[in-house]
DRENZA-832713 format. One line per field, with one value per residue (C-alpha): residue number from 1; residue in three letters; x, y, z. Coordinates in pm, whole numbers. Example, Ala and Ser with C-alpha at 12.3 -4.5 7.8 and 13.67 -1.06 7.14 Angstrom:
BEGIN
k = [1 2]
r = [ALA SER]
c1 = [1230 1367]
c2 = [-450 -106]
c3 = [780 714]
***
This chain:
BEGIN
k = [1 2 3 4 5 6 7 8 9 10 11 12 13 14 15 16 17 18 19 20 21 22 23 24 25 26 27 28 29 30 31 32 33 34 35 36 37 38 39 40 41 42 43 44 45 46 47 48 49 50 51 52 53 54 55 56 57 58 59 60 61 62 63 64 65 66 67 68 69 70 71 72 73 74 75 76 77 78 79 80 81 82 83 84 85 86 87 88 89 90 91 92 93 94 95 96 97 98 99 100 101 102 103 104 105 106 107 108 109 110 111 112 113 114 115 116 117 118 119 120 121 122 123 124 125 126 127 128 129 130 131 132 133 134 135 136 137 138 139 140 141 142 143 144 145 146 147 148 149 150 151 152 153 154 155 156 157 158 159 160 161 162 163 164 165 166 167 168 169 170 171 172 173 174 175 176 177 178 179 180 181 182 183 184 185 186 187 188 189 190 191 192 193 194 195 196 197 198 199 200 201 202 203 204 205 206 207 208 209 210 211 212 213 214 215 216 217 218 219 220 221 222 223 224 225 226 227 228 229 230 231 232 233 234 235 236 237 238 239 240 241 242 243 244 245 246 247 248 249 250 251 252 253 254 255 256 257 258 259 260 261 262 263 264 265 266 267 268 269 270 271 272 273 274 275 276 277 278 279 280 281 282 283 284 285 286 287 288 289 290 291 292 293 294 295 296 297 298 299 300 301 302 303 304 305 306 307 308 309 310 311 312 313 314 315 316 317 318 319 320 321 322 323 324 325 326 327 328 329 330 331 332 333 334 335 336 337 338 339 340 341 342 343 344 345 346 347 348 349 350 351 352 353 354 355 356 357 358 359 360 361 362 363 364 365 366 367 368 369 370 371 372 373 374 375 376 377 378 379 380 381 382 383 384 385 386 387 388 389 390 391 392 393 394 395 396 397 398 399 400 401 402 403 404 405 406 407 408 409 410 411 412 413 414 415 416 417 418 419 420 421 422 423 424 425 426 427 428 429 430 431 432 433 434 435 436 437 438 439 440 441 442 443 444 445 446 447 448 449 450 451 452 453 454 455 456 457 458 459 460 461 462 463 464 465 466 467 468 469 470 471 472 473 474 475 476 477 478 479]
r = [UNK UNK UNK UNK UNK UNK UNK UNK UNK UNK UNK UNK UNK UNK UNK UNK UNK UNK UNK UNK UNK UNK UNK UNK UNK UNK UNK UNK UNK UNK UNK UNK UNK UNK UNK UNK UNK UNK UNK UNK UNK UNK UNK UNK UNK UNK UNK UNK UNK UNK UNK UNK UNK UNK UNK UNK UNK UNK UNK UNK UNK UNK UNK UNK UNK UNK UNK UNK UNK UNK UNK UNK UNK UNK UNK UNK UNK UNK UNK UNK UNK UNK UNK UNK UNK UNK UNK UNK UNK UNK UNK UNK UNK UNK UNK UNK UNK UNK UNK UNK UNK UNK UNK UNK UNK UNK UNK UNK UNK UNK UNK UNK UNK UNK UNK UNK UNK UNK UNK UNK UNK UNK UNK UNK UNK UNK UNK UNK UNK UNK UNK UNK UNK UNK UNK UNK UNK UNK UNK UNK UNK UNK UNK UNK UNK UNK UNK UNK UNK UNK UNK UNK UNK UNK UNK UNK UNK UNK UNK UNK UNK UNK UNK UNK UNK UNK UNK UNK UNK UNK UNK UNK UNK UNK UNK UNK UNK UNK UNK UNK UNK UNK UNK UNK UNK UNK UNK UNK UNK UNK UNK UNK UNK UNK UNK UNK UNK UNK UNK UNK UNK UNK UNK UNK UNK UNK UNK UNK UNK UNK UNK UNK UNK UNK UNK UNK UNK UNK UNK UNK UNK UNK UNK UNK UNK UNK UNK UNK UNK UNK UNK UNK UNK UNK UNK UNK UNK UNK UNK UNK UNK UNK UNK UNK UNK UNK UNK UNK UNK UNK UNK UNK UNK UNK UNK UNK UNK UNK UNK UNK UNK UNK UNK UNK UNK UNK UNK UNK UNK UNK UNK UNK UNK UNK UNK UNK UNK UNK UNK UNK UNK UNK UNK UNK UNK UNK UNK UNK UNK UNK UNK UNK UNK UNK UNK UNK UNK UNK UNK UNK UNK UNK UNK UNK UNK UNK UNK UNK UNK UNK UNK UNK UNK UNK UNK UNK UNK UNK UNK UNK UNK UNK UNK UNK UNK UNK UNK UNK UNK UNK UNK UNK UNK UNK UNK UNK UNK UNK UNK UNK UNK UNK UNK UNK UNK UNK UNK UNK UNK UNK UNK UNK UNK UNK UNK UNK UNK UNK UNK UNK UNK UNK UNK UNK UNK UNK UNK UNK UNK UNK UNK UNK UNK UNK UNK UNK UNK UNK UNK UNK UNK UNK UNK UNK UNK UNK UNK UNK UNK UNK UNK UNK UNK UNK UNK UNK UNK UNK UNK UNK UNK UNK UNK UNK UNK UNK UNK UNK UNK UNK UNK UNK UNK UNK UNK UNK UNK UNK UNK UNK UNK UNK UNK UNK UNK UNK UNK UNK UNK UNK UNK UNK UNK UNK UNK UNK UNK UNK UNK UNK UNK UNK UNK UNK UNK UNK UNK UNK UNK UNK UNK UNK UNK UNK UNK UNK UNK UNK UNK UNK UNK UNK UNK UNK UNK UNK UNK UNK UNK UNK UNK UNK UNK UNK UNK UNK UNK UNK UNK]
c1 = [3325 3246 2932 3035 2771 2649 2404 2528 2498 2364 2049 2105 1875 1651 1583 1518 1293 1102 1045 897 662 593 510 284 63 -144 -538 -632 -602 -845 -1092 -1106 -1257 -1609 -1621 -1466 -1741 -2037 -1850 -1819 -2032 -1794 -1543 -1344 -1355 -1246 -957 -850 -854 -637 -406 -381 -278 -10 147 152 300 573 616 663 907 1135 1146 1250 1526 1708 1681 1735 2097 2210 2117 2161 2126 1883 1557 1511 1185 1258 1626 1520 1247 1482 1751 1526 1305 1477 1441 1080 892 1093 981 624 675 833 562 276 449 501 140 -76 109 343 222 -161 -70 103 -209 -437 -248 -243 -598 -654 -465 -646 -1001 -886 -744 -1058 -1204 -1001 -1035 -1393 -1298 -1123 -1457 -1512 -1501 -1298 -1413 -1694 -1725 -2066 -2154 -1866 -1580 -1519 -1160 -1156 -920 -850 -695 -481 -355 -301 -83 83 218 321 519 667 746 924 1133 1245 1347 1542 1760 1933 1863 1913 1619 1381 1507 1468 1105 1028 1172 992 664 661 729 463 201 320 294 -72 -139 -61 -223 -558 -514 -410 -709 -946 -896 -893 -1193 -1384 -1320 -1494 -1804 -2040 -1925 -1643 -1860 -2147 -1938 -1831 -2108 -2177 -1823 -1834 -2164 -2092 -2332 -2289 -2452 -2564 -2754 -2990 -3048 -3379 -3206 -3325 -3099 -3016 -2857 -2696 -2562 -2265 -2069 -1853 -1765 -1942 -1754 -1410 -1535 -1635 -1313 -1073 -1254 -1244 -876 -792 -896 -630 -385 -378 -359 -61 123 432 655 887 953 1259 1410 1394 1644 1886 2171 2150 2142 2438 2513 2206 2292 2203 1992 1755 1638 1618 1420 1156 1108 1075 884 616 618 539 281 120 73 -41 -313 -447 -460 -608 -874 -933 -989 -1253 -1429 -1395 -1530 -1766 -2069 -2011 -2324 -2445 -2749 -2712 -2928 -2782 -2490 -2119 -2082 -2434 -2357 -2082 -1794 -2049 -2215 -1973 -1957 -1774 -1603 -1418 -1407 -1103 -1293 -1573 -1348 -1194 -1542 -1595 -1274 -1308 -1614 -1718 -1353 -1263 -1326 -1085 -840 -855 -799 -519 -378 -433 -281 38 1 -82 204 477 347 394 783 850 655 806 1140 1174 961 1232 1499 1316 1266 1635 1737 1495 1675 2006 1884 1762 1400 1314 1356 1737 1688 1582 1907 2056 2186 2164 2436 2260 2343 1977 1791 1596 1439 1294 1119 988 861 695 528 425 209 89 -28 -203 -393 -500 -634 -841 -960 -912 -651 -877 -988 -631 -529 -803 -723 -332 -396 -461 -126 74 -33 69 390 464 396 609 936 903 891 1223 1381 1363 1440 1786 1829 1837 2028 2293 2324 2701 2552 2617 2310 2396 2021 1847 1459 1288 1140 1230 1086 754 705 727 534 252 285 246 -7 -258 -194 -242 -584 -663 -629 -842 -1120 -1068 -1103 -1432 -1570 -1448 -1375 -1382 -1119 -877 -928 -849 -538 -390 -476 -269 25 -43 -13 370 442 459 614 887 969 981 1238 1422 1417 1503 1824]
c2 = [-1174 -1040 -1222 -1417 -1325 -995 -769 -797 -427 -579 -349 -60 218 -10 -253 10 196 -120 -226 128 78 -279 -239 51 -127 -393 -451 -133 93 -187 -131 187 419 243 353 700 770 646 873 1190 1147 1388 1315 1613 1559 1199 1335 1603 1337 1116 1413 1528 1183 1156 1501 1401 1055 1237 1516 1248 1051 1363 1433 1065 1103 1314 1093 778 976 1020 649 434 121 -192 -101 220 405 269 358 737 738 571 851 1119 988 697 355 301 500 317 -10 93 135 -165 -363 -186 -284 -650 -711 -565 -300 -547 -857 -768 -625 -893 -1145 -901 -874 -1248 -1330 -1068 -1307 -1575 -1445 -1349 -1689 -1850 -1672 -1912 -2209 -2184 -2465 -2217 -2126 -2427 -2448 -2706 -2610 -2355 -2278 -2097 -1811 -1603 -1824 -2027 -2178 -2192 -2325 -1964 -1937 -2217 -2056 -1736 -1913 -2129 -1789 -1631 -1920 -1953 -1614 -1624 -1944 -1776 -1447 -1668 -1796 -1467 -1068 -1185 -1428 -1140 -891 -1054 -1167 -789 -653 -883 -845 -502 -431 -678 -482 -130 -275 -385 -100 158 -72 -52 328 386 156 321 679 629 399 613 932 841 794 1011 900 1129 1464 1311 1228 1598 1777 1872 1787 1977 1861 1650 1373 1089 794 484 163 17 -329 -264 -180 212 466 762 1060 1351 1683 1749 2104 2313 2131 1819 1782 1841 1586 1320 1394 1356 993 872 938 671 477 623 683 284 223 441 307 87 367 321 -39 57 198 -106 -292 5 -217 -394 -110 -14 382 419 798 878 573 543 931 861 562 698 991 800 499 752 982 675 528 862 922 600 604 932 804 496 708 927 596 452 800 787 398 402 619 745 705 411 161 -83 -374 -321 -468 -474 -142 -8 -79 208 306 392 12 -196 -541 -623 -280 -431 -99 -213 -558 -306 -83 -367 -525 -191 -249 -587 -714 -1030 -1151 -841 -979 -1275 -1023 -814 -1138 -1200 -851 -847 -1175 -1067 -724 -884 -1158 -887 -684 -899 -1044 -677 -659 -979 -906 -571 -661 -886 -631 -425 -673 -803 -447 -491 -795 -606 -379 -642 -535 -844 -1239 -1257 -1506 -1297 -1123 -1390 -1431 -1772 -1870 -1635 -1352 -1272 -1273 -1603 -1642 -1304 -1382 -1709 -1536 -1258 -1551 -1729 -1441 -1329 -1671 -1647 -1322 -1533 -1811 -1564 -1375 -1046 -906 -664 -513 -512 -306 -58 0 11 268 545 449 439 797 906 723 900 1258 1165 1044 1382 1586 1409 1588 1894 1753 1598 1936 2083 1809 1737 2046 1914 1565 1467 1488 1433 1493 1749 1743 1927 2252 2232 2371 2417 2109 1918 2128 2103 1755 1706 1997 1809 1458 1548 1708 1378 1206 1421 1415 998 1057 1226 1008 644 676 267 218 483 409 20 161 325 48 -165 45 77 -297 -252 -45 -346 -610 -325 -316 -700 -695 -442 -654 -949 -756]
c3 = [1699 1332 1176 880 658 600 345 21 -199 -517 -612 -855 -904 -1156 -872 -640 -831 -941 -566 -497 -785 -762 -381 -445 -735 -618 -633 -505 -814 -977 -674 -458 -727 -653 -279 -370 -614 -359 -114 -339 -634 -854 -1114 -1081 -700 -737 -977 -745 -442 -653 -731 -381 -279 -557 -448 -24 -155 -354 -115 158 -24 -104 252 343 56 327 601 387 242 606 707 445 672 697 854 702 851 1199 1212 1119 1414 1637 1543 1582 1886 2071 2090 2223 1942 1664 1837 1844 1451 1423 1660 1428 1106 1230 1353 1112 853 686 742 716 357 266 363 201 -124 -123 -86 -367 -590 -471 -542 -879 -932 -866 -1189 -1368 -1126 -936 -732 -522 -389 -197 198 375 722 880 1221 1315 1077 1127 1017 705 573 215 -71 -158 188 130 -194 -34 217 -19 -250 61 178 -169 -221 109 28 -300 -101 143 -151 -234 -279 -664 -678 -544 -769 -1109 -1043 -871 -1212 -1420 -1257 -1230 -1578 -1693 -1494 -1594 -1949 -1889 -1708 -2005 -2225 -2030 -1991 -2400 -2478 -2244 -2310 -2671 -2697 -2412 -2589 -2907 -2662 -2471 -2135 -2037 -2149 -1920 -1669 -1625 -1729 -1337 -1236 -938 -761 -505 -320 -122 -237 -19 -172 139 182 33 -300 -269 -315 -47 -184 2 -151 -25 6 250 560 468 145 294 545 271 123 405 495 149 65 292 5 -228 25 111 -294 -284 32 71 -98 182 174 -34 284 467 233 224 333 -5 -241 -463 -346 -126 -24 -418 -521 -245 -290 -660 -661 -406 -634 -950 -814 -652 -979 -1203 -991 -920 -1310 -1371 -1129 -1236 -1596 -1492 -1319 -1640 -1844 -1595 -1650 -2012 -2039 -1758 -1618 -1285 -1131 -1313 -1193 -940 -1121 -1490 -1706 -1612 -1815 -1694 -1328 -1381 -1140 -852 -854 -1027 -918 -598 -668 -961 -1141 -1325 -1447 -1548 -1747 -1919 -2036 -2191 -2394 -2493 -2423 -2163 -2200 -1996 -1681 -1766 -1876 -1586 -1314 -1535 -1443 -1089 -1064 -1191 -992 -662 -707 -798 -524 -253 -379 -301 22 158 28 225 559 664 663 908 1175 1103 1232 1517 1619 1603 1851 2093 2012 1810 1833 1826 1550 1333 1374 1150 782 634 356 72 311 371 722 619 969 984 671 794 1121 877 701 940 1119 751 739 1030 929 616 832 1053 779 1008 780 666 971 1105 794 848 1204 1116 860 1085 1287 954 863 1227 1169 867 1023 1302 1034 852 1183 1263 959 1173 1484 1326 1147 1502 1694 1413 1210 1065 987 625 406 50 -53 114 130 -139 -47 299 533 375 138 461 692 404 437 815 826 552 645 1041 929 747 1051 1260 997 1025 1409 1356 1080 1160 1540 1586 1354 1464 1808 1768 1559 1841 2051 1869 1878 2247 2313 2210 2527 2733 2475 2460 2850 2783 2544 2715 3049 2866 2699]
***
């Protein structure tokens, strides 16, 4: 029997590009440079890491363009993996996306929104319930869950509602970021800060602030430097993630064979430029090293309070009100980021349900032609992660697995070129086979580096993936 409702192709190139850029820009760009500064302690190497991150992201996006052109269907990366490797591997990807990657990111972004809302409304810091020393339930978590539910509800009312909010909020945060970058570079270059930060720009060092307030500084070079860079690049890679979400909603994009590859390139290119310029602005406004016990500006990048580099940079531009300005910007950024994450995630689970590899109800469309039940399932699990407060750990475990799936997906290019040489390919991967191979090799080396330097989280990431194997056979048995 033919389904009464079907996905509507109502998103154009601008909408798709907005989703790519909006999903990528959350709160990471305003925070992670502090950790990177402590890990490598060099202005030049920090910019190199951000540049490498941008090039890796863009090369992956360009490679995905070929797969998107071949398979312009809802589910995106899940569909690509299934066609190249079969149902088990594609299910493990979808399982990891549902359990930690998508829902964990939604929870983390919602809590980031709540954290910065608390700057204006301190009552959100109040605790509602405390159990022992390890668990507390606060008003911030209530707000985070409310935001997830609100955005889910909006998305159930049709693709148009989510599209309008996505475009408006993405435009707003891009304009605000460009203002921060322009003012930051203009004001910063009228001081000596930038020159001081680049005086010994290639001298790398790892800095650790001990509990007693003393600093432990270790100079880095050779293999030690490469290891430190490979470990800290996870910060910038995570800040640049979620670009692939546009592939999940391929079933609702007009002329997807052309518009998805174009939006992947345009979105990742725009965000890469913004991220590099934002870090140049930070280095123009704030001392790289700073001091742990100074003023907001004196703390610099390395010792920014709670790693809020963006807030410190805004303070250097407009004074104390900069903290409020940056809090408002991050609220806009995270709100816009989550509307895209929630919109796209439900489509992947819808595709899985259609294959009998997820709850059957997730494969149903409502009267607005959207997979409302899949969206609410995603909402419930994301809210649970907010409730437990363990989403941060889950994200750390999943990042390694996410990188592995990126490698697998791009490896699917080579498999499908061999298996299906005559398949329609409206767009062919840029620089094939060199660019895809370089991506796989470099990202593979980063994964090896993470196994060495972060064995616990990488091991737990693989454990979460492996948990999906018995679940897969349960679905297959039921089917």
